[in-house]
C-alpha positions in Angstrom: -24.5 -9.4 86.1 -22.4 -12.5 85.4 -19.9 -13.8 87.9 -16.4 -14.2 86.7 -16.8 -17.9 87.0 -19.8 -18.2 84.8 -18.2 -16.1 81.9 -15.2 -18.4 81.9 -17.4 -21.2 80.5 -17.9 -19.7 77.1 -15.4 -20.6 74.4 -14.0 -17.6 72.7 -16.7 -15.4 74.3 -18.8 -16.0 71.2 -22.0 -16.1 73.2 -21.2 -12.8 74.7 -20.4 -11.1 71.4 -23.2 -12.7 69.4 -26.0 -13.2 71.8 -28.9 -15.4 70.8 -29.3 -16.5 67.2 -32.0 -14.5 65.4 -32.9 -16.8 62.5 -34.5 -14.4 60.0 -37.7 -15.5 58.1 -36.8 -18.2 55.6 -38.1 -21.2 53.7 -36.3 -24.5 53.8 -36.0 -26.9 50.9 -34.5 -30.3 50.7 -34.3 -33.2 48.3 -33.8 -35.7 51.1 -36.5 -38.3 52.0 -39.3 -36.7 53.9 -41.1 -38.9 56.4 -44.8 -38.3 57.2 -45.2 -34.9 58.9 -41.6 -34.3 59.6 -40.8 -31.1 57.6 -37.4 -29.6 56.7 -38.5 -26.3 58.3 -38.0 -28.0 61.7 -34.3 -27.9 61.2 -34.5 -24.1 61.1 -36.9 -23.3 63.9 -35.2 -22.5 67.2 -36.9 -25.1 69.3 -36.6 -28.8 70.1 -38.0 -30.0 66.8 -35.5 -31.3 64.2 -35.6 -32.7 60.7 -35.0 -36.5 60.4 -34.3 -38.3 57.1 -33.2 -41.7 56.1 -30.2 -42.9 54.0 -29.0 -39.5 52.6 -26.9 -39.8 49.5 -24.0 -37.8 48.1 -25.3 -34.5 46.7 -28.4 -34.3 48.9 -29.0 -30.9 50.3 -31.0 -28.9 52.8 -31.2 -25.2 51.9 -32.4 -22.4 54.0 -33.6 -19.7 51.6 -33.8 -16.3 53.3 -36.9 -14.2 52.5 -34.7 -11.1 52.4 -31.0 -11.3 51.9 -29.1 -10.7 55.1 -25.7 -9.8 56.4 -25.0 -13.0 58.3 -22.2 -13.0 60.9 -22.2 -16.5 62.2 -23.8 -19.9 61.3 -24.1 -22.9 63.4 -25.3 -26.3 62.1 -26.0 -29.2 64.5 -26.7 -32.7 63.3 -27.2 -35.9 65.3 -29.0 -36.6 68.5 -27.8 -34.7 71.5 -26.3 -37.4 73.6 -24.2 -40.0 71.8 -23.8 -38.1 68.6 -25.9 -40.8 66.8 -27.4 -40.0 63.4 -25.1 -37.2 62.7 -23.9 -36.2 59.2 -20.7 -38.1 58.6 -19.3 -36.1 55.7 -20.8 -32.8 54.7 -20.2 -29.1 54.3 -22.0 -25.9 54.7 -22.2 -23.4 51.9 -23.3 -19.8 51.6 -25.5 -18.8 48.7 -25.6 -15.5 46.8 -27.9 -14.2 44.1 -31.3 -15.4 45.2 -33.4 -17.1 42.5 -37.0 -16.2 41.9 -39.8 -18.1 43.7 -37.5 -19.0 46.6 -35.8 -21.7 44.6 -32.4 -21.2 46.0 -29.4 -19.2 45.0 -27.4 -18.7 41.8 -24.0 -19.5 43.3 -22.5 -20.9 46.5 -19.2 -20.6 48.3 -17.9 -23.0 50.9 -18.2 -21.8 54.5 -16.7 -24.9 56.0 -16.8 -28.7 56.6 -19.1 -30.4 59.0 -16.9 -31.9 61.7 -18.2 -34.5 64.1 -21.7 -33.6 63.0 -21.5 -29.9 63.5 -20.2 -26.6 62.2 -20.0 -23.3 64.0 -18.4 -20.6 62.0 -18.0 -16.8 61.7 -18.9 -15.3 58.4 -16.4 -12.7 57.2 -17.0 -10.3 54.4 -14.5 -8.7 52.0 -14.3 -5.0 52.8 -15.8 -4.0 49.4 -18.3 -6.8 49.2 -21.7 -5.5 50.2 -23.5 -8.6 48.9 -25.9 -10.0 51.4 -26.4 -13.6 51.9 -29.5 -15.3 50.3 -29.1 -19.0 51.2 -27.4 -21.4 53.6 -27.0 -24.9 52.2 -26.0 -28.1 54.0 -24.6 -30.5 51.5 -24.1 -34.3 52.0 -20.7 -35.4 50.6 -21.0 -39.1 51.2 -23.9 -41.6 51.3 -24.7 -43.0 54.7 -27.1 -45.9 55.3 -28.7 -44.7 58.5 -30.9 -42.0 59.9 -29.7 -38.4 59.6 -31.0 -35.9 62.2 -30.5 -32.2 61.3 -31.2 -30.8 64.7 -30.7 -27.1 64.3 -29.5 -24.4 61.9 -28.8 -21.2 63.8 -28.1 -17.9 62.1 -26.9 -14.6 63.5 -27.4 -11.5 61.4 -26.3 -7.9 61.7 -27.8 -4.7 60.3 -25.7 -3.0 57.6 -23.7 -0.6 59.7 -23.3 2.7 57.8 -20.8 4.0 60.4 -18.2 1.3 59.8 -17.6 2.6 56.3 -15.0 5.3 55.6 
């Protein structure tokens, strides 16, 4: 049981409604510089590891390609080091991809989820009533070159099962 005090700390009660992220199985691709054994998959694993790259340029991407398309309800992307907000993505956006391509290459088309603000994005994903298309990819896109390190700390994904009961 939570005390009333504790539950007041959560903005918009997102944590209560959504619980923990459940990042479904996925592969991660990027065209950013990879350094030694620091792999892009680290950005998607729910642990302390993160993906670091150097001097990203406009158009660089990091794409999470879901093994099975999912109904995603919320996406959170965190860049930069925890403390001073160093090494965060200065200008970028997060896109949702549909129509997965063969061989886990990415998705056929993308729509904008939202901009990265102060190095992060935390956004609900809403679906049109008649759209049953599941999400295949989540792409972080760099909009402006930055001559510095970029740390992609974590990409968190919340999914839901298709709920038959909601229809009608």
